[in-house]
C-alpha positions as CSV (number, residue, x, y, z in Angstrom):
1,M,185.5,63.0,45.2
2,R,185.3,65.4,48.1
3,S,185.8,69.1,47.8
4,S,188.6,70.7,49.7
5,L,186.1,72.4,52.0
6,A,184.5,69.0,52.9
7,S,188.0,67.4,53.3
8,H,189.0,70.1,55.8
9,F,185.7,69.7,57.6
10,T,186.0,65.9,58.0
11,D,189.7,65.7,58.5
12,R,189.6,68.2,61.4
13,F,186.5,66.9,63.3
14,G,186.1,63.3,62.1
15,T,183.4,61.9,59.8
16,L,181.1,60.6,62.5
17,T,181.0,63.9,64.4
18,A,180.5,65.8,61.2
19,L,177.5,63.6,60.2
20,R,175.9,64.1,63.6
21,A,176.3,67.8,63.2
22,L,174.7,67.8,59.8
23,D,171.9,65.5,61.0
24,L,171.2,68.0,63.8
25,A,171.1,70.8,61.2
26,Y,168.6,68.9,59.0
27,L,166.5,68.2,62.1
28,V,166.3,71.9,62.7
29,V,165.4,73.0,59.1
30,L,163.1,70.1,58.1
31,P,160.0,70.7,60.3
32,P,158.6,73.6,58.2
33,I,159.4,71.7,55.0
34,L,157.5,68.6,56.2
35,L,154.3,70.7,56.6
36,L,154.3,71.4,52.8
37,L,155.2,68.0,51.5
38,K,152.6,66.0,49.6
39,A,151.8,62.5,50.9
40,P,154.1,60.6,48.4
41,M,157.1,62.8,49.3
42,L,156.4,62.6,53.0
43,L,156.4,58.8,52.8
44,F,159.7,58.9,50.9
45,T,161.2,61.1,53.6
46,L,160.0,58.7,56.3
47,F,161.5,55.8,54.3
48,V,164.9,57.5,54.2
49,G,164.7,58.3,57.9
50,I,164.1,54.7,58.7
51,L,167.1,53.7,56.6
52,L,169.3,56.1,58.5
53,L,168.0,55.1,61.9
54,T,168.6,51.4,61.2
55,G,172.1,52.1,60.0
56,K,171.5,50.8,56.5
57,K,174.6,51.2,54.4
58,G,174.4,53.0,51.1
59,T,175.0,50.1,48.8
60,P,174.5,50.5,45.0
61,S,171.2,48.5,45.3
62,T,170.0,50.6,48.2
63,L,170.9,53.8,46.5
64,S,169.2,52.7,43.2
65,L,166.0,51.8,45.1
66,T,166.0,55.1,47.0
67,A,166.5,57.0,43.7
68,L,163.6,55.2,42.0
69,L,161.3,55.8,45.0
70,G,162.3,59.4,45.2
71,I,161.6,60.1,41.5
72,A,158.3,58.4,41.8
73,A,157.5,60.4,45.0
74,V,158.3,63.7,43.1
75,F,156.2,62.7,40.2
76,F,153.1,61.7,42.2
77,S,153.4,64.7,44.5
78,L,153.2,67.0,41.6
79,Y,150.9,64.8,39.4
80,G,148.5,67.0,37.4
81,A,150.7,70.1,37.6
82,F,153.3,69.0,35.1
83,N,152.6,71.5,32.4
84,F,154.3,74.7,31.4
85,A,151.5,76.9,32.8
86,G,151.8,75.2,36.2
87,L,155.6,75.4,36.4
88,S,155.4,79.1,35.6
89,R,153.9,79.6,39.0
90,L,156.5,80.5,41.6
91,K,155.1,78.3,44.3
92,L,155.0,75.2,42.2
93,F,158.4,75.8,40.8
94,V,160.0,76.3,44.3
95,E,158.1,73.2,45.5
96,L,159.7,71.1,42.7
97,M,163.2,72.5,43.7
98,V,162.5,71.4,47.3
99,Y,161.6,67.9,46.3
100,L,164.7,67.5,44.1
101,L,167.0,68.9,46.8
102,L,165.5,66.5,49.3
103,L,166.1,63.6,46.9
104,A,169.7,64.7,46.4
105,V,170.3,65.1,50.1
106,A,168.8,61.7,50.9
107,L,171.1,59.9,48.4
108,Q,174.2,61.7,49.5
109,R,173.5,61.1,53.2
110,L,173.0,57.4,52.7
111,T,176.6,57.2,51.3
112,R,177.9,58.5,54.7
113,E,180.3,60.8,52.9
114,I,180.2,64.6,53.2
115,N,180.5,66.9,50.2
116,F,179.9,70.6,49.7
117,Y,176.2,70.1,48.7
118,L,175.4,68.2,51.9
119,I,176.9,71.1,53.9
120,V,175.1,74.0,52.2
121,S,171.7,72.2,51.8
122,P,170.4,73.1,55.3
123,M,170.7,76.8,54.4
124,L,169.1,76.2,51.0
125,L,166.1,74.4,52.6
126,L,165.8,77.2,55.2
127,A,165.8,79.8,52.4
128,L,163.3,77.9,50.2
129,S,160.9,77.4,53.1
130,L,160.5,81.2,53.3
131,F,158.6,81.1,50.0
132,F,155.8,79.0,51.6
133,F,155.6,80.4,55.1
134,D,154.9,84.0,55.9
135,S,153.8,84.3,59.5
136,V,154.9,85.5,63.0
137,W,155.5,81.9,64.0
138,M,157.8,81.2,61.1
139,L,159.7,84.4,61.8
140,G,160.4,83.2,65.3
141,Y,161.3,79.8,64.0
142,V,163.7,81.2,61.4
143,V,165.5,83.1,64.1
144,F,165.8,79.9,66.1
145,E,167.1,78.0,63.0
146,I,169.8,80.6,62.3
147,F,170.8,80.6,66.0
148,I,171.2,76.8,66.1
149,L,173.0,76.6,62.8
150,L,175.4,79.2,63.9
151,W,175.9,77.4,67.2
152,I,176.7,74.1,65.3
153,I,179.3,75.9,63.1
154,L,181.0,77.6,66.1
155,A,181.0,74.4,68.1
156,Y,183.0,72.7,65.4
157,R,185.3,75.7,64.6
158,M,186.1,76.3,68.3
159,R,186.2,72.7,69.3
160,A,184.7,73.9,72.6
161,S,182.0,72.8,75.0
162,A,178.3,73.3,74.2
163,A,178.1,76.1,76.9
164,E,181.1,78.0,75.5
165,S,179.9,77.8,71.9
166,L,176.5,78.9,73.0
167,R,178.0,81.9,74.8
168,M,179.9,82.9,71.6
169,T,176.7,82.4,69.5
170,G,174.8,84.7,71.8
171,M,177.5,87.3,71.6
172,L,177.5,87.3,67.8
173,F,173.7,87.6,67.9
174,G,173.9,90.6,70.2
175,L,176.4,92.3,67.9
176,S,174.3,91.7,64.9
177,L,171.0,93.2,66.2
178,P,171.5,96.9,65.3
179,W,172.9,96.0,61.9
180,V,170.0,93.7,61.1
181,V,167.5,96.5,62.0
182,L,169.4,99.0,59.8
183,L,169.5,96.6,56.8
184,F,165.8,95.8,57.4
185,L,164.8,99.4,57.4
186,F,166.8,100.4,54.3
187,F,166.2,97.2,52.2
188,P,162.5,96.3,52.5
189,R,161.2,92.9,51.4
190,I,160.7,92.2,47.7
191,S,157.0,92.0,47.0
192,F,155.9,89.1,44.8
193,E,152.5,90.5,44.0
194,H,151.4,87.7,41.8
195,A,153.2,84.9,43.6
196,S,151.0,82.2,45.2
197,Y,152.4,81.5,48.6
198,G,151.5,82.1,52.3
199,F,151.6,80.5,55.7
200,R,150.0,77.1,55.5
201,G,148.3,77.4,58.8
202,D,146.4,80.5,57.6
203,E,145.1,78.6,54.6
204,L,142.5,76.8,56.8
205,R,139.2,78.1,55.5
206,R,137.0,80.2,57.7
207,T,133.3,80.4,57.2
208,G,132.1,82.9,54.7
209,H,129.0,84.2,53.1
210,D,128.2,82.7,49.7
211,G,125.6,85.1,48.5
212,R,122.7,83.2,50.1
213,M,121.1,83.0,53.5
214,Y,119.5,79.8,54.6
215,L,116.6,79.3,57.1
216,D,116.7,75.5,57.2
217,N,119.4,73.2,58.6
218,H,122.0,75.0,56.4
219,A,121.6,78.3,58.3
220,L,125.0,79.8,59.0
221,L,125.8,79.5,62.7
222,V,129.4,79.1,63.9
223,P,130.0,80.0,67.6
224,S,133.7,79.8,67.1
225,E,136.6,82.0,68.3
226,R,138.6,81.5,65.1
227,I,139.8,84.7,63.6
228,V,138.1,85.6,60.2
229,M,139.9,89.0,59.8
230,E,142.1,91.4,61.6
231,V,141.5,95.1,61.2
232,G,143.9,97.9,62.1
233,F,142.3,101.4,62.2
234,G,144.2,104.6,61.6
235,R,143.2,105.9,65.0
236,T,140.8,104.3,67.5
237,V,138.3,101.5,66.9
238,P,134.7,102.9,66.3
239,D,131.8,102.2,68.6
240,D,130.0,98.8,68.5
241,S,127.0,100.4,66.8
242,Q,129.3,101.2,63.8
243,L,131.2,97.9,63.5
244,Y,129.1,96.4,60.7
245,F,131.3,94.8,58.0
246,R,129.3,94.5,54.7
247,G,129.3,91.3,52.7
248,S,126.4,90.1,50.5
249,V,123.0,91.8,49.9
250,L,120.0,89.6,49.4
251,Y,116.6,90.4,47.8
252,L,114.7,87.2,46.8
253,D,112.8,85.2,49.3
254,R,112.8,81.5,48.2
255,G,111.2,80.2,51.3
256,T,114.1,78.1,52.6
257,R,116.7,80.7,51.6
258,W,117.3,84.3,50.5
259,E,119.2,85.0,47.3
260,P,120.8,88.1,45.6
261,L,119.2,90.3,43.0
262,P,119.0,88.8,39.5
263,E,122.0,89.8,37.4
264,K,119.9,91.4,34.6
265,T,118.1,93.8,36.9
266,P,118.6,97.4,35.7
267,R,120.8,99.3,38.0
268,A,121.8,102.9,38.2
269,F,125.4,101.9,38.8
270,Q,127.0,98.9,37.0
271,P,129.7,96.9,38.8
272,A,133.0,98.6,38.5
273,R,136.6,98.3,39.7
274,R,138.4,100.8,41.9
275,P,138.4,103.8,42.0
276,S,134.8,103.9,40.7
277,L,132.3,103.8,43.6
278,P,128.5,103.9,43.7
279,P,127.1,107.4,44.3
280,S,126.2,108.6,47.8
281,D,124.2,111.5,49.0
282,T,126.1,112.5,52.2
283,L,129.2,111.0,53.8
284,S,130.9,112.0,57.1
285,E,133.1,110.6,59.9
286,F,135.7,108.9,57.6
287,V,138.0,106.2,58.9
288,A,140.9,104.5,57.1
289,Y,141.8,100.9,58.0
290,K,143.8,97.9,57.0
291,V,142.4,94.4,56.8
292,S,144.0,90.9,56.9
293,L,141.2,88.6,55.6
294,Y,141.8,84.9,56.0
295,P,140.7,82.3,53.4
296,T,137.0,81.7,53.2
297,G,136.7,80.0,49.8
298,K,134.2,82.6,48.8
299,R,134.6,85.8,46.7
300,W,133.4,88.4,49.2
301,F,135.6,91.1,50.7
302,Y,134.3,92.7,53.9
303,L,134.3,96.5,54.3
304,L,133.0,98.7,57.1
305,D,129.7,100.3,56.3
306,L,129.8,102.5,54.2
307,P,132.9,102.0,52.0
308,V,134.2,105.1,50.2
309,E,137.5,103.4,49.1
310,S,137.6,99.8,48.0
311,P,140.7,97.5,47.7
312,E,142.5,97.6,44.4
313,G,141.5,94.8,42.0
314,T,138.1,94.2,43.6
315,L,134.7,94.7,42.0
316,I,132.0,96.8,43.7
317,D,128.4,97.1,42.7
318,A,125.5,99.5,43.4
319,D,124.8,97.8,46.8
320,F,128.4,98.3,47.9
321,Q,129.1,94.6,47.7
322,T,132.8,94.1,47.2
323,T,134.0,90.9,45.5
324,L,137.1,89.3,43.9
325,D,137.1,87.4,40.6
326,K,138.1,84.1,42.2
327,P,137.5,82.5,45.6
328,I,139.7,83.7,48.4
329,D,141.9,80.7,49.1
330,E,144.9,82.6,50.5
331,P,145.2,85.4,53.1
332,Q,144.3,88.8,51.7
333,H,145.8,92.1,53.0
334,Y,144.1,95.3,51.8
335,E,143.5,98.9,52.7
336,A,140.1,100.6,52.6
337,G,138.2,103.7,53.8
338,S,134.6,104.1,55.0
339,A,132.2,106.7,56.2
340,L,130.6,105.9,59.6
341,R,127.7,108.3,58.9
342,Y,126.2,108.2,55.5
343,R,123.1,108.5,53.4
344,Y,122.8,106.8,50.1
345,G,120.3,105.1,47.8
346,S,118.5,108.0,46.1
347,G,119.5,106.6,42.7
348,T,118.0,103.2,43.3
349,T,116.0,102.1,40.3
350,Q,112.3,101.3,40.3
351,A,113.1,97.7,39.2
352,V,115.2,97.2,42.3
353,L,112.6,98.8,44.6
354,R,109.9,96.6,43.0
355,I,111.9,93.4,43.8
356,A,112.7,94.7,47.3
357,S,108.9,95.1,47.9
358,E,107.8,91.6,46.9
359,A,105.9,89.8,49.7
360,D,102.9,87.5,49.3
361,P,100.4,88.2,52.1
362,A,98.9,84.7,51.5
363,V,102.2,83.0,52.6
364,N,102.3,84.8,56.0
365,P,98.7,85.7,56.7
366,K,99.1,86.6,60.4
367,S,102.0,88.9,59.7
368,A,100.1,90.4,56.8
369,A,97.1,91.1,59.0
370,V,99.2,93.0,61.5
371,A,101.0,94.9,58.7
372,R,97.6,96.0,57.2
373,Q,96.7,97.6,60.6
374,I,100.0,99.4,60.7
375,R,99.5,100.7,57.2
376,R,96.0,101.8,58.1
377,H,97.1,103.7,61.2
378,F,100.4,105.0,60.1
379,P,100.4,106.5,56.6
380,R,104.0,107.9,56.9
381,A,106.8,105.5,56.1
382,D,108.9,106.5,59.1
383,E,105.9,105.9,61.4
384,R,105.3,102.5,59.8
385,L,109.0,101.6,60.4
386,A,108.8,102.6,64.0
387,A,105.6,100.6,64.4
388,A,107.2,97.5,62.9
389,R,110.2,97.7,65.3
390,N,107.8,98.1,68.2
391,F,105.8,95.1,67.1
392,F,109.0,93.0,67.1
393,R,109.8,94.2,70.6
394,D,106.3,93.4,71.8
395,R,106.5,89.8,70.6
396,N,108.9,88.9,73.5
397,L,111.3,87.2,71.1
398,T,114.1,85.0,72.4
399,Y,117.6,84.8,71.0
400,T,118.8,81.2,70.9
401,L,121.6,79.2,69.2
402,R,119.4,76.1,69.1
403,P,116.1,77.2,67.6
404,E,113.4,74.7,66.7
405,P,112.9,74.3,62.9
406,L,110.6,76.9,61.3
407,D,107.6,76.0,59.1
408,L,109.4,76.8,55.8
409,N,106.1,77.4,54.0
410,R,105.4,80.5,56.2
411,T,108.7,81.4,57.8
412,A,107.7,84.9,59.1
413,D,104.5,83.7,60.8
414,S,106.3,80.6,62.2
415,F,109.0,82.8,63.8
416,L,106.8,85.6,65.0
417,F,103.7,83.7,66.2
418,D,104.8,80.1,66.9
419,R,108.4,79.6,67.7
420,R,109.4,83.1,68.7
421,K,113.0,81.9,69.0
422,G,116.0,82.1,66.7
423,Y,119.2,83.9,65.9
424,C,120.2,86.7,63.5
425,V,119.1,85.0,60.2
426,H,115.6,84.4,61.5
427,F,115.3,87.9,62.9
428,A,116.5,89.5,59.7
429,A,114.4,87.3,57.4
430,A,111.2,87.9,59.4
431,F,111.7,91.6,59.7
432,T,112.5,92.1,56.0
433,T,109.3,90.2,55.1
434,F,107.3,92.1,57.7
435,A,108.6,95.5,56.5
436,R,107.7,94.6,52.9
437,L,104.2,93.7,54.1
438,C,104.0,97.1,55.7
439,G,104.8,98.7,52.3
440,L,108.5,99.4,53.0
441,P,111.1,98.1,50.5
442,A,113.6,96.0,52.4
443,R,116.5,93.7,51.8
444,I,118.9,91.6,53.9
445,V,122.6,92.3,54.3
446,T,125.0,89.6,55.6
447,G,128.4,90.2,56.9
448,Y,130.0,90.6,60.4
449,R,129.1,92.6,63.3
450,A,132.3,93.0,65.3
451,D,132.6,93.4,69.1
452,R,134.7,96.3,70.4
453,A,135.6,94.0,73.4
454,N,137.8,92.2,70.9
455,S,140.0,95.2,70.3
456,V,143.3,96.6,71.7
457,K,144.2,100.2,70.9
458,N,143.6,100.5,67.1
459,Y,143.4,96.7,66.5
460,L,140.2,94.7,66.1
461,A,139.8,91.0,65.8
462,V,136.7,89.8,63.9
463,K,135.8,86.2,64.7
464,E,133.6,83.5,63.1
465,R,131.0,83.9,65.8
466,D,130.6,87.6,64.7
467,A,128.9,86.5,61.5
468,H,125.6,88.4,61.3
469,A,122.6,89.3,59.2
470,W,120.6,92.6,59.4
471,T,118.0,94.5,57.4
472,E,118.1,97.6,55.2
473,V,114.8,99.4,54.7
474,Y,114.3,102.0,51.9
475,I,112.8,105.1,53.6
476,G,113.1,108.8,52.7
477,K,114.8,107.9,49.4
478,H,117.7,106.2,51.2
479,W,118.6,102.8,52.7
480,Q,118.6,102.7,56.5
481,R,120.2,99.9,58.5
482,I,118.0,98.1,61.0
483,D,119.3,95.3,63.3
484,P,116.2,93.3,64.2
485,T,118.2,90.9,66.4
486,R,118.4,93.8,68.9
487,T,114.7,93.6,69.4
488,A,115.1,90.2,71.3
489,K,114.1,90.5,74.9
490,F,115.5,87.2,76.2
491,I,118.3,84.7,75.6
492,D,117.7,81.1,76.6
493,E,119.7,79.2,79.2
494,E,121.2,76.7,76.8
495,S,122.5,79.5,74.5
496,L,124.0,81.2,77.6
497,R,125.9,78.0,78.5
498,L,127.1,77.7,74.9
499,L,128.2,81.3,74.7
500,R,130.1,81.0,77.9
501,H,131.6,77.7,76.8
502,H,133.0,79.3,73.7
503,G,134.2,82.4,75.6
504,I,131.7,84.7,74.0
505,L,130.1,85.9,77.2
506,G,132.2,87.1,80.1
507,D,135.7,88.6,80.1
508,S,138.6,86.7,81.6
509,R,142.2,87.7,82.1
510,L,143.2,84.9,79.8
511,T,141.0,86.3,77.0
512,K,142.7,89.7,77.4
513,I,146.1,88.1,77.3
514,N,145.2,86.2,74.1
515,L,143.9,89.5,72.6
516,Y,147.2,91.3,73.4
517,L,149.1,88.4,71.8
518,L,146.9,88.7,68.7
519,Y,147.6,92.4,68.7
520,L,151.3,91.8,68.9
521,K,151.2,89.3,66.1
522,Y,149.2,91.7,63.9
523,R,151.8,94.5,64.5
524,V,154.7,92.2,63.6
525,E,152.9,91.0,60.5
526,T,152.1,94.6,59.5
527,W,155.5,96.2,60.0
528,I,157.9,93.2,59.6
529,L,156.4,90.5,57.5
530,N,154.6,93.0,55.2
531,Y,157.3,95.7,55.3
532,S,157.6,96.8,51.6
533,H,158.9,99.8,49.8
534,F,155.5,101.5,50.4
535,R,155.8,100.9,54.1
536,Q,159.3,102.2,54.0
537,M,158.1,105.4,52.3
538,Q,155.4,105.8,55.0
539,L,157.9,105.4,57.8
540,L,160.4,107.9,56.3
541,E,157.6,110.4,55.7
542,R,156.3,110.1,59.2
543,L,159.9,110.5,60.6
544,G,160.2,113.7,58.6
545,Q,156.8,115.2,59.5
546,H,156.6,114.2,63.2
547,P,159.6,115.2,65.4
548,G,158.1,113.4,68.4
549,F,157.9,110.2,66.5
550,A,161.5,110.7,65.2
551,L,162.7,111.2,68.7
552,K,161.0,108.0,69.9
553,F,162.4,106.1,66.9
554,A,165.9,107.4,67.7
555,G,165.5,106.5,71.3
556,A,164.3,103.0,70.5
557,F,167.3,102.5,68.2
558,L,169.7,103.8,70.9
559,L,168.1,101.4,73.4
560,L,168.6,98.5,70.9
561,I,172.3,99.5,70.6
562,L,172.6,99.6,74.4
563,V,171.0,96.2,74.8
564,S,173.4,94.8,72.1
565,I,176.4,96.3,74.0
566,V,175.2,95.0,77.4
567,T,174.6,91.5,75.9
568,V,178.1,91.4,74.3
569,V,179.8,92.6,77.5
570,R,177.9,90.1,79.7
571,L,178.6,87.2,77.4
572,R,182.2,88.2,76.7
573,R,183.1,87.2,80.2
574,P,183.4,83.5,80.4
575,P,181.6,81.9,83.4
576,C,183.8,81.2,86.4
577,P,184.2,77.5,87.3
578,D,184.1,78.4,91.0
579,E,182.6,81.3,92.9
580,S,185.8,81.8,94.9
581,V,187.8,82.2,91.7
582,C,185.3,84.9,90.6
583,L,185.6,86.7,93.9
584,I,189.3,86.9,93.9
585,K,189.7,88.2,90.3
586,P,189.2,91.9,91.1
587,L,191.8,91.6,93.9
588,L,194.4,90.2,91.4
589,K,193.6,93.0,89.0
590,R,194.2,95.6,91.7
591,L,197.5,94.0,92.6
592,E,198.5,94.0,89.0
593,K,197.9,97.8,88.8
594,R,200.2,98.2,91.8
595,G,203.0,96.4,90.0
596,F,202.5,92.9,91.4
597,V,202.4,90.5,88.4
598,R,201.9,86.8,89.0
599,R,204.8,84.8,87.6
600,E,204.5,81.9,85.3
601,G,203.9,78.7,87.4
602,E,203.6,80.7,90.6
603,T,200.8,79.4,92.9
604,L,198.3,81.9,94.4
605,H,199.6,81.2,97.9
606,R,203.2,82.1,97.0
607,F,202.0,85.1,95.0
608,L,200.0,86.5,97.9
609,R,202.9,85.8,100.3
610,R,205.3,87.8,98.0
611,C,202.8,90.7,97.8
612,R,202.5,90.8,101.7
613,E,206.1,91.6,102.1
614,T,205.8,95.0,100.4
615,C,202.0,95.7,100.5
616,R,200.5,97.9,103.1
617,N,197.3,96.0,103.6
618,A,199.0,92.8,104.5
619,E,196.4,91.8,107.1
620,E,193.6,91.6,104.5
621,L,195.8,89.6,102.2
622,D,196.5,87.1,105.0
623,A,192.8,86.7,105.6
624,V,192.1,86.4,101.8
625,D,194.8,83.8,101.4
626,T,193.6,81.7,104.3
627,L,189.9,81.9,103.4
628,Y,190.4,81.2,99.7
629,H,192.4,78.0,100.2
630,R,189.9,76.8,102.9
631,I,187.0,77.3,100.4
632,R,188.8,76.2,97.3
633,Y,190.5,73.0,98.6
634,G,188.8,72.4,101.9
635,G,185.2,72.7,100.6
636,E,184.1,75.2,103.3
637,R,181.6,77.0,101.2
638,E,180.1,78.7,104.2
639,L,183.1,81.0,104.3
640,L,182.3,82.7,101.0
641,P,180.7,85.7,102.7
642,D,183.8,86.2,104.8
643,L,186.0,86.1,101.7
644,R,183.8,88.6,99.9
645,R,184.0,91.0,102.9
646,E,187.8,90.8,103.2
647,I,188.3,91.4,99.5
648,K,186.0,94.5,99.7
649,L,188.0,95.8,102.6
650,F,191.2,95.5,100.6
651,L,189.8,97.1,97.5
652,R,188.4,100.1,99.4
653,R,191.8,101.0,100.9
654,K,194.2,103.0,98.8
């Protein structure tokens, strides 16, 4: 039995028209939902769509079959998660609600009868989709959804044309803009800190460091423009020489790969959670920043060297490696602080230094022979380090993205004396080994070296192709960063072509446009999608402490009100069916002010004739009367400028 609301809806507009309107509403709200459906539920939705397109009637047998298939689709879509622990997770629970709602809507739609639930379900599906999608693109699509749904409602209520209902929809949207902004500012989003949801498009895994560095065919090399993380600095983006984002630290040379320090190695600082941090000797040039890290499937967080503040809930060890307890399968948004100039490592234990000094001269005899000469001629550690760097520069090494395989039984010798070609992992591995042969403790750090060319204002995009490896050498009782890749003197032609193909070399206008779009997306995500109570307090505090910012904020809000008023005023005027009608309206208003009111049923010709008898500007009215009727009924559109001129002459005279 239909509800009174549904009866009013169908009686007034007709069942077929109402069903078409609801179908349009479902077509608008379903695309985001389809992205999260599991395969069984997606097939069920396709099955129902085919039934509707073929005009299949909702007979008892059809409805029974659809119900059975729907229940089976729900079961197999969530198979393996049907337990109390699984249903306690917000995402899974809402997903179950979406499936059940789709099943109910499908059964009701097949009956071709409208009830209250079929009318409100589009808005329910729109609201539920917000639990799964949290992105700029979804924000824009939600605005589009609300606009179209409002347009559908107004079209039925007004029984007007599409253009007229669109005009009214735009006017209501314009009126709502200032109120929406006010409500947004004073009622921030609820933060589901432990909920598991996020934009599905951002769940695509990026490459990440897994605590090892390979030198064989597993070596990490991804010349991709895909964003790994976005960083917003408090002020300006630091120089390129300081944009090293620390990931994993490696000590053990296994020939084909480098691995981290053994867990049982004695350390001066045991892994701890924030706010505990490893000790540092000197720190200066502090920067604060916010990071949006996309899923990598690994546990490592990336912080700018050297972190002085780690994200809450992370684990940090003596080497300033920052990790999470579980793999990063969803976007992470965190705040951190770092010192761009620092000195640390005086508390490094002898056990760690011993492992960082392990190098077998017999494995790389050529490198060992050169290292012995350096040790003989340069007794001081800093001199040996300078000699090692000079030796790498003198080898005329070539940076290439397609290196020939190294001899994995003697990787340093193979790289320095035979191949002389490679990318960051080969440079870092060879330099670390060579430094150890020179008597200098050394280790490898993997992470990202960002490029300031990928920045706009205080925004920095870090891409997959920025993955990097470098060396840290223990000298003067502290760890010093050395980037051996910078010792390369050449880059081969094939690598140049690859880098240009992937947009890494060269700067185009399109690249800059993309960068500005990324910056805009980041700002929207930061201040709209992630607008929480904390952000609200930050905004209010800044308004109170910075009068200049408060004036800009007030000016922006007043501009928004002005835009809203202009939009409403422009849309409030219905479009004229004919340009000649639009031109003559101001003249009729002027005559009305003078006391000449058009009578009911009176033609324009008779009205103007009556006005000429007592009006002083009769000659202009004669010309307007003649020109208007020739244009309106004679089709002489070329006379429009003459009509416009005569009307202006009449309006100018008192």
